[in-house]
N, CA, C and O of each residue as an XYZ file, in Angstrom:
612
protein
N       1.201     -1.312     -0.184
C      -0.004     -0.197     -0.015
C       0.877      1.145      0.311
O       1.686      1.246      1.233
N       0.443      2.453     -0.931
C       1.088      3.223     -0.696
C       1.041      4.261      0.275
O      -0.053      4.342      0.834
N       2.064      5.233      0.711
C       1.615      6.262      2.109
C       1.164      7.054      1.299
O       0.267      7.685      1.857
N       1.328      7.445      0.038
C       0.905      8.961      0.180
C      -0.147      8.424     -1.624
O       0.148      7.647     -2.531
N      -0.977      9.043     -1.459
C      -2.266      8.523     -2.437
C      -3.006      9.656     -2.515
O      -3.561     10.215     -1.569
N      -3.011     10.023     -3.761
C      -3.885     11.264     -4.553
C      -5.235     11.624     -4.078
O      -5.830     10.561     -4.252
N      -5.901     12.268     -3.698
C      -7.328     12.455     -3.531
C      -7.858     13.473     -4.085
O      -7.367     14.597     -3.980
N      -8.912     13.221     -4.736
C      -9.616     14.045     -5.700
C     -10.633     14.731     -5.289
O     -11.301     13.986     -4.572
N     -11.289     16.157     -5.391
C     -12.342     16.478     -4.954
C     -13.432     16.667     -5.743
O     -13.300     17.709     -6.384
N     -14.619     16.011     -6.005
C     -15.729     15.945     -6.945
C     -16.543     16.577     -6.252
O     -16.411     16.719     -5.036
N     -17.743     17.160     -7.108
C     -18.904     18.124     -6.839
C     -19.627     17.003     -6.083
O     -19.684     16.889     -4.858
N     -20.301     16.001     -7.222
C     -21.075     15.054     -6.563
C     -21.014     13.700     -7.802
O     -22.116     13.336     -8.211
N     -20.020     13.126     -8.260
C     -20.041     12.578     -9.510
C     -18.573     11.785     -9.218
O     -17.846     11.499    -10.169
N     -18.303     11.547     -8.225
C     -17.077     10.927     -8.010
C     -16.956      9.001     -8.655
O     -16.037      8.411     -9.223
N     -18.239      8.575     -8.249
C     -18.479      7.234     -8.543
C     -18.430      7.168     -9.882
O     -17.798      6.214    -10.336
N     -18.977      8.000    -10.726
C     -19.032      7.812    -12.265
C     -17.959      8.067    -12.551
O     -17.409      7.344    -13.382
N     -17.060      9.475    -11.834
C     -15.523      9.458    -12.818
C     -14.705      8.059    -12.184
O     -13.921      7.553    -12.987
N     -14.784      7.533    -11.127
C     -13.925      6.306    -11.024
C     -14.047      5.169    -11.775
O     -13.096      4.473    -12.132
N     -15.842      4.857    -12.157
C     -15.630      3.903    -12.883
C     -15.321      4.012    -14.628
O     -15.092      3.044    -15.354
N     -15.385      5.439    -15.052
C     -14.982      5.971    -15.853
C     -13.375      5.447    -16.453
O     -12.987      4.607    -17.264
N     -12.741      6.442    -15.565
C     -11.365      5.927    -15.462
C     -11.007      4.882    -15.355
O     -10.032      4.552    -16.030
N     -11.569      4.009    -14.556
C     -11.113      2.384    -14.337
C     -11.141      1.401    -15.632
O     -10.435      0.475    -16.029
N     -12.730      2.304    -16.257
C     -12.401      1.610    -17.523
C     -11.808      2.165    -18.586
O     -12.240      1.799    -19.679
N     -10.869      3.009    -18.568
C      -9.932      3.553    -19.761
C      -8.598      3.105    -19.416
O      -7.777      3.190    -20.330
N      -8.141      2.588    -18.159
C      -6.718      2.418    -17.954
C      -6.692      0.742    -17.372
O      -7.499      0.100    -16.700
N      -5.244      0.367    -18.037
C      -5.149     -1.348    -17.707
C      -4.386     -1.405    -16.591
O      -3.434     -0.650    -16.397
N      -4.921     -2.681    -15.466
C      -4.276     -2.402    -14.481
C      -4.918     -1.711    -13.569
O      -4.235     -1.239    -12.661
N      -6.459     -1.460    -13.567
C      -7.085     -0.635    -13.158
C      -8.347     -1.691    -12.136
O      -8.739     -2.846    -12.302
N      -8.683     -0.648    -11.091
C     -10.260     -1.655    -10.198
C     -10.663     -0.530     -9.435
O     -10.061      0.519     -9.206
N     -11.806     -0.933     -9.072
C     -12.687     -0.313     -8.105
C     -12.443     -0.937     -6.756
O     -12.637     -2.152     -6.743
N     -12.087     -0.431     -5.689
C     -11.400     -0.849     -4.480
C     -13.318     -0.611     -3.878
O     -14.172     -1.497     -3.892
N     -13.466      0.534     -3.510
C     -15.113      0.490     -2.894
C     -15.220      2.081     -3.005
O     -14.479      3.038     -3.228
N     -16.731      1.785     -2.688
C     -17.512      3.553     -2.841
C     -18.108      3.516     -1.268
O     -18.509      2.380     -1.015
N     -18.245      4.270     -0.356
C     -18.764      4.608      0.964
C     -19.933      5.406      1.084
O     -19.756      6.356      0.323
N     -20.596      5.472      1.422
C     -21.557      6.109      1.651
C     -21.890      7.066      2.850
O     -21.507      6.754      3.977
N     -22.662      8.337      2.616
C     -22.463      9.180      3.891
C     -23.996      8.962      4.606
O     -24.839      8.116      4.309
N     -24.058      9.976      5.605
C     -25.430      9.751      6.142
C     -26.512      9.722      5.253
O     -27.561      9.166      5.576
N     -26.430     10.019      4.661
C     -27.757     10.688      3.723
C     -27.734      9.049      2.696
O     -28.602      8.805      1.857
N     -26.869      8.347      2.930
C     -27.150      7.147      1.929
C     -26.590      7.350      0.447
O     -26.670      6.410     -0.344
N     -26.084      8.437      0.104
C     -25.505      9.024     -1.012
C     -23.969      8.752     -1.124
O     -23.334      9.252     -0.196
N     -23.152      8.000     -2.147
C     -22.025      8.175     -2.424
C     -21.390      9.333     -1.682
O     -21.817     10.478     -1.828
N     -20.254      9.005     -0.792
C     -19.891     10.083     -0.400
C     -18.157     10.062     -0.684
O     -17.445     11.013     -1.008
N     -17.825      8.838     -0.475
C     -15.907      9.190     -1.054
C     -15.901      7.326     -2.227
O     -16.719      6.406     -2.240
N     -14.769      7.498     -2.898
C     -14.291      6.619     -3.705
C     -13.082      6.033     -3.498
O     -12.363      6.710     -2.764
N     -12.515      4.840     -3.949
C     -11.182      4.147     -3.777
C     -11.190      3.224     -4.603
O     -11.922      2.237     -4.683
N     -10.114      3.663     -5.400
C      -9.703      2.722     -6.744
C      -8.759      2.857     -7.093
O      -8.167      3.918     -6.893
N      -8.088      1.610     -7.915
C      -6.631      1.716     -8.475
C      -6.583      1.854     -9.735
O      -7.185      1.105    -10.505
N      -5.617      3.160    -10.219
C      -5.324      3.633    -11.764
C      -4.309      3.097    -12.020
O      -3.414      3.345    -11.213
N      -3.943      2.163    -13.173
C      -3.095      1.596    -13.378
C      -1.694      1.343    -12.512
O      -0.494      1.525    -12.718
N      -2.513      0.827    -11.437
C      -1.504      0.663    -10.290
C      -1.377      1.298     -9.173
O      -0.768      0.895     -8.182
N      -2.026      2.449     -9.316
C      -1.671      3.552     -8.564
C      -3.003      3.765     -7.638
O      -3.952      4.117     -8.339
N      -3.272      3.667     -6.484
C      -4.395      3.925     -5.553
C      -4.657      5.241     -5.781
O      -3.806      6.126     -5.868
N      -6.662      5.459     -5.948
C      -6.425      7.169     -5.945
C      -7.740      6.936     -5.004
O      -8.515      5.982     -5.058
N      -7.781      7.954     -4.212
C      -9.322      8.085     -3.473
C     -10.091      9.560     -4.164
O      -9.669     10.512     -4.820
N     -11.172      9.231     -3.721
C     -12.089     10.644     -4.482
C     -13.294     10.966     -3.341
O     -13.730     10.130     -2.550
N     -13.676     12.207     -3.429
C     -14.778     12.735     -1.889
C     -15.659     13.289     -3.307
O     -15.265     13.585     -4.435
N     -17.351     13.275     -2.530
C     -18.258     14.314     -3.113
C     -18.118     14.926     -2.316
O     -18.678     14.614     -1.266
N     -17.237     16.221     -2.369
C     -17.374     17.222     -1.614
C     -18.217     18.595     -1.768
O     -18.278     19.515     -0.953
N     -18.809     18.497     -2.945
C     -19.903     19.798     -3.443
C     -19.306     20.638     -4.331
O     -18.233     20.275     -4.814
N     -19.735     21.594     -4.622
C     -19.128     22.405     -5.575
C     -18.104     23.436     -5.314
O     -17.491     24.033     -6.199
N     -17.933     23.634     -3.847
C     -16.708     25.149     -3.493
C     -15.581     24.970     -4.126
O     -14.857     25.964     -4.182
N     -15.150     23.870     -4.693
C     -13.537     23.666     -5.223
C     -13.670     22.902     -6.447
O     -14.400     21.922     -6.591
N     -12.740     23.540     -7.516
C     -13.024     22.792     -8.783
C     -11.331     22.426     -9.342
O     -10.447     23.281     -9.382
N     -11.193     21.330     -9.645
C      -9.838     20.862    -10.008
C      -9.542     21.964    -11.016
O     -10.383     22.530    -11.715
N      -7.566     22.306    -10.986
C      -7.369     23.329    -11.414
C      -6.496     22.182    -12.294
O      -6.723     20.975    -12.200
N      -5.259     22.879    -13.331
C      -3.946     22.401    -14.038
C      -2.748     22.292    -12.561
O      -1.728     21.612    -12.447
N      -3.264     23.061    -11.791
C      -2.163     22.666    -10.805
C      -2.007     21.195     -9.980
O      -1.383     20.830     -8.984
N      -2.733     20.686    -10.750
C      -2.782     19.141    -10.014
C      -2.959     18.111    -11.439
O      -4.034     18.094    -12.039
N      -1.940     17.383    -11.830
C      -2.574     17.083    -13.116
C      -1.937     15.424    -12.766
O      -1.188     15.260    -11.803
N      -2.387     14.132    -13.776
C      -2.047     13.055    -14.127
C      -0.874     13.343    -15.087
O      -1.077     13.911    -16.160
N       0.146     13.017    -14.763
C       1.185     12.264    -15.898
C       1.146     10.867    -16.921
O       1.986      9.996    -16.696
N       0.467     10.730    -17.695
C       0.374      9.168    -18.526
C       1.816      9.220    -19.499
O       1.888      9.978    -20.466
N       2.669      8.524    -19.192
C       3.875      8.119    -19.823
C       3.361      7.140    -21.140
O       3.077      6.027    -20.697
N       3.192      7.210    -22.379
C       3.055      6.423    -23.579
C       4.216      6.103    -24.283
O       5.050      6.881    -24.747
N       4.187      4.706    -24.325
C       5.111      4.125    -25.431
C       4.862      4.247    -26.602
O       5.846      3.762    -27.161
N       4.211      4.566    -27.312
C       3.398      4.982    -28.750
C       2.657      5.910    -28.827
O       1.993      6.370    -27.898
N       2.702      6.463    -30.453
C       1.785      7.082    -30.667
C       0.306      6.493    -30.889
O      -0.700      7.169    -31.104
N       0.365      5.416    -30.814
C      -1.130      4.779    -30.643
C      -1.531      4.937    -29.539
O      -2.666      5.398    -29.416
N      -0.662      4.577    -28.222
C      -1.220      4.797    -27.030
C      -1.770      6.323    -26.327
O      -2.696      6.535    -25.544
N      -0.749      7.286    -26.985
C      -1.054      8.677    -26.882
C      -2.529      8.645    -27.569
O      -3.486      9.032    -26.897
N      -2.726      8.175    -28.939
C      -4.047      8.628    -29.583
C      -5.429      8.122    -28.458
O      -6.494      8.671    -28.175
N      -4.895      7.042    -28.098
C      -6.232      6.017    -27.579
C      -6.233      7.170    -26.150
O      -7.184      7.886    -25.839
N      -5.069      7.103    -25.527
C      -5.835      8.091    -23.895
C      -6.435      9.416    -24.577
O      -7.536      9.881    -24.281
N      -5.710      9.868    -25.366
C      -5.983     11.317    -25.968
C      -7.604     11.070    -26.241
O      -8.389     11.677    -25.513
N      -8.067     10.280    -27.171
C      -9.304     10.246    -27.611
C     -10.144     10.111    -26.492
O     -11.080     10.907    -26.430
N      -9.991      9.089    -25.388
C     -10.986      8.714    -24.322
C     -10.945      9.795    -23.416
O     -12.016      9.849    -22.813
N     -10.258     10.565    -23.112
C     -10.033     11.660    -22.113
C     -10.550     12.581    -22.600
O     -11.358     13.146    -21.863
N     -10.375     13.133    -23.913
C     -11.278     13.917    -24.355
C     -12.265     13.927    -24.837
O     -12.442     14.847    -25.634
N     -13.075     13.227    -24.686
C     -14.697     12.919    -25.531
C     -15.523     13.021    -24.320
O     -15.174     12.730    -23.176
N     -16.578     13.438    -24.683
C     -17.790     13.700    -23.973
C     -17.991     15.164    -23.278
O     -18.877     15.554    -22.518
N     -16.897     15.804    -23.790
C     -16.568     17.070    -23.267
C     -15.425     17.358    -22.659
O     -15.173     18.422    -22.093
N     -14.658     16.350    -22.771
C     -12.994     16.744    -22.583
C     -12.393     18.038    -23.533
O     -12.785     18.360    -24.654
N     -11.401     18.619    -22.781
C     -11.244     19.975    -23.747
C      -9.346     19.263    -23.958
O      -8.775     18.643    -23.060
N      -8.844     19.516    -25.061
C      -7.471     19.844    -25.658
C      -7.213     21.049    -24.658
O      -7.930     21.995    -24.330
N      -5.651     20.592    -24.214
C      -4.870     22.232    -24.104
C      -4.101     22.261    -25.251
O      -4.494     22.138    -26.411
N      -2.204     22.553    -24.567
C      -1.289     22.669    -25.520
C      -0.599     21.993    -24.727
O      -0.779     21.887    -23.514
N       0.615     21.269    -25.678
C       1.996     20.671    -25.117
C       1.462     19.135    -24.488
O       2.006     18.656    -23.493
N       0.393     18.477    -25.164
C       0.174     17.456    -24.608
C      -0.969     17.196    -23.126
O      -1.210     16.171    -22.489
N      -1.429     18.466    -22.991
C      -1.998     18.391    -21.664
C      -3.924     18.444    -22.015
O      -4.381     19.170    -22.898
N      -4.404     17.950    -21.534
C      -5.608     17.908    -21.581
C      -6.786     17.925    -20.504
O      -6.480     17.653    -19.344
N      -8.178     18.243    -20.828
C      -8.926     18.551    -19.144
C     -10.053     17.165    -19.647
O     -10.300     16.948    -20.833
N     -10.533     16.481    -18.703
C     -11.628     15.419    -18.788
C     -12.678     16.093    -18.583
O     -12.661     17.279    -18.253
N     -13.814     15.337    -18.775
C     -14.875     15.789    -18.631
C     -15.307     15.929    -17.274
O     -16.425     16.410    -17.088
N     -14.786     15.677    -16.547
C     -14.897     16.192    -14.992
C     -13.676     17.019    -14.523
O     -13.410     16.978    -13.322
N     -13.138     17.540    -15.102
C     -12.064     19.015    -15.460
C     -10.636     18.616    -14.850
O      -9.742     19.406    -14.548
N     -10.618     17.369    -14.747
C      -9.276     16.554    -14.153
C      -8.200     16.966    -15.535
O      -8.492     16.910    -16.729
N      -6.984     17.355    -14.955
C      -6.228     17.861    -15.674
C      -5.248     16.549    -15.974
O      -4.840     15.875    -15.028
N      -4.878     16.212    -17.416
C      -3.800     15.060    -17.437
C      -3.062     15.207    -18.644
O      -3.553     15.467    -19.742
N      -1.555     14.982    -18.323
C      -0.429     15.358    -19.190
C      -0.106     13.325    -20.383
O       0.492     12.307    -20.032
N      -0.614     13.549    -21.275
C      -0.492     12.751    -22.333
C       0.687     12.347    -23.069
O       0.546     12.436    -24.289
N       1.865     11.907    -22.648
C       3.183     12.165    -23.075
C       3.924     11.069    -23.555
O       4.066      9.988    -22.985
N       4.440     11.455    -24.765
C       5.072      9.833    -25.402
C       6.510     10.044    -25.093
O       7.164     11.056    -25.346
N       7.004      8.715    -24.383
C       8.101      8.471    -23.968
C       9.570      9.182    -25.236
O      10.724      9.364    -24.848
N       9.205      9.393    -26.347
C      10.059      9.863    -26.990
C      10.120     11.477    -27.212
O      10.931     12.074    -27.919
N       9.235     11.948    -26.559
C       9.424     13.406    -26.299
C      10.879     13.956    -25.314
O      11.655     14.885    -25.543
N      10.846     12.849    -24.042
C      12.099     13.513    -23.667
C      13.294     12.878    -23.965
O      14.395     13.359    -23.696
N      13.090     11.680    -24.581
C      14.548     11.303    -25.591
C      15.044     12.359    -26.495
O      16.228     12.644    -26.676
N      13.840     13.003    -27.136
C      14.572     14.053    -28.479
C      14.606     15.472    -27.782
O      15.163     16.416    -28.343
N      14.019     15.600    -26.584
C      14.404     17.024    -26.201
C      15.527     17.342    -25.267
O      16.206     18.355    -25.103
N      15.514     16.171    -24.708
C      17.196     15.590    -24.085
C      18.005     15.334    -24.638
O      18.899     14.642    -24.151
N      18.042     15.778    -25.879
C      19.384     15.078    -27.027
C      20.531     16.647    -26.504
O      20.291     17.809    -26.178
N      21.767     15.821    -26.677
C      22.869     16.307    -26.420
C      23.089     17.787    -27.277
O      23.682     18.783    -26.862
N      22.484     17.620    -28.471
C      22.876     18.555    -29.322
C      21.763     19.852    -29.311
O      20.573     19.727    -29.601
N      22.434     21.136    -28.905
C      21.004     21.627    -28.487
C      20.084     22.050    -29.723
O      18.865     22.137    -29.571
N      20.745     22.328    -31.043
C      19.986     22.828    -32.149
C      18.699     21.803    -32.395
O      17.650     22.242    -32.868
N      18.871     20.304    -32.013
C      18.181     19.491    -32.107
C      16.840     19.328    -30.929
O      15.674     19.045    -31.203
N      17.437     19.610    -29.540
C      16.700     19.630    -28.551
C      16.010     20.995    -28.431
O      15.157     21.008    -27.543
N      16.169     22.206    -29.134
C      15.335     23.414    -29.222
C      14.300     23.096    -30.621
O      13.124     23.444    -30.510
N      14.661     22.567    -31.670
C      13.854     22.291    -32.839
C      12.577     21.245    -32.153
O      11.408     21.361    -32.521
N      12.869     20.573    -31.464
C      11.805     19.478    -30.925
C      11.062     20.522    -30.236
O       9.940     20.781    -30.670
N      11.665     21.387    -28.877
C      10.644     21.537    -28.189
C      10.015     23.048    -29.109
O       8.989     23.469    -28.575
N      10.358     23.690    -30.065
C       9.559     24.410    -30.361
C       8.657     24.035    -31.323
O       7.630     24.683    -31.524
N       8.978     22.938    -32.002
C       7.827     22.135    -32.271
C       6.306     21.712    -31.409
O       5.125     21.847    -31.730
N       7.009     21.121    -30.130
C       6.293     20.747    -29.182
C       5.272     21.689    -28.499
O       4.243     21.410    -27.884
N       5.823     22.837    -28.768
C       5.179     24.005    -28.039
C       3.746     24.320    -28.897
O       2.737     24.869    -28.456
N       3.985     23.787    -30.283
C       2.782     24.447    -31.474
C       1.562     23.321    -31.575
O       0.520     23.282    -32.230
N       2.330     22.214    -30.393
C       0.979     21.122    -30.422
C      -0.315     21.041    -29.285
O      -0.229     21.650    -28.219
N      -1.119     20.491    -29.523
C      -2.108     19.919    -28.313
C      -1.402     18.581    -28.244
O      -0.347     18.212    -27.728
N      -2.431     17.935    -29.001
C      -1.711     16.398    -28.780
C      -0.278     16.303    -29.245
O       0.158     17.232    -29.924
N       0.406     15.403    -28.988
C       1.614     15.295    -28.676
C       1.858     14.450    -30.069
O       1.639     13.241    -29.991
N       2.325     15.020    -31.433
C       2.507     14.056    -32.729
C       4.199     13.559    -32.316
O       5.016     14.471    -32.187
N       4.568     12.414    -32.163
C       6.198     11.983    -32.625
C       6.206     11.874    -34.111
O       6.932     12.807    -34.453
N       5.956     11.488    -34.782
C       6.303     11.871    -36.077
C       6.529     13.384    -36.541
O       7.173     13.747    -37.525
N       6.046     13.962    -35.874
C       6.301     15.563    -36.423
C       7.649     15.778    -35.776
O       8.661     16.033    -36.429
N       7.610     15.653    -34.339
C       8.798     15.539    -33.134
C       9.589     14.907    -33.958
O      10.076     15.945    -34.407
N      10.179     14.017    -34.591
C      11.146     13.319    -34.891
C      11.526     14.050    -36.446
O      12.661     14.228    -36.889
N      10.184     14.416    -37.131
C      10.660     15.333    -38.368
C      11.460     16.547    -37.702
O      12.596     16.700    -38.150
N      11.121     17.282    -36.875
C      11.542     18.356    -36.221
C      13.125     18.234    -36.044
O      13.998     18.926    -36.568
N      13.263     17.081    -35.092
C      14.483     16.625    -34.954
C      15.548     16.271    -35.898
O      16.699     16.645    -35.673
N      15.240     15.543    -36.989
C      15.934     15.070    -37.710
C      16.287     16.245    -38.966
O      17.272     16.205    -39.704
N      15.326     17.160    -38.978
C      15.792     18.050    -39.970
C      16.457     19.414    -39.084
O      16.331     20.456    -39.727
N      17.062     19.572    -37.883
C      17.253     20.618    -37.183
C      19.155     20.779    -37.914
O      19.749     19.721    -38.122
N      19.522     21.461    -38.067
C      21.060     21.755    -38.492
C      21.636     22.429    -37.240
O      22.812     22.791    -37.220
């Protein structure tokens, strides 16, 4: 069991969000949902790709912000596309540089491992070219990053 567990605040849809996230990521499962004195679900606990997460139906006082995001390390463009499409569906919003907000307002970074490898190149011209390319993207496209890298002089 982890000693540090992300704890998410929802208005009144923690159970719905939990079920949604568990349906998207492998190695995920519902642990529990517990009810408050009024008989409605008050909190949830689930595993998201091996990471335990908890959520609370705390009401409308607080909304998620980009100050907290889930970072998803993707091995391929297909994986980037799959998570991007699922998490922006039904009201999610694209942002810049691999960031998005899902329909519950949570921020996610859907990032291919190639981005770090290409941006971290020892040749500053190549790494800058990749960075400039990435800064123009919403969803990260590995082929475009690779092209910028290959064409850097």
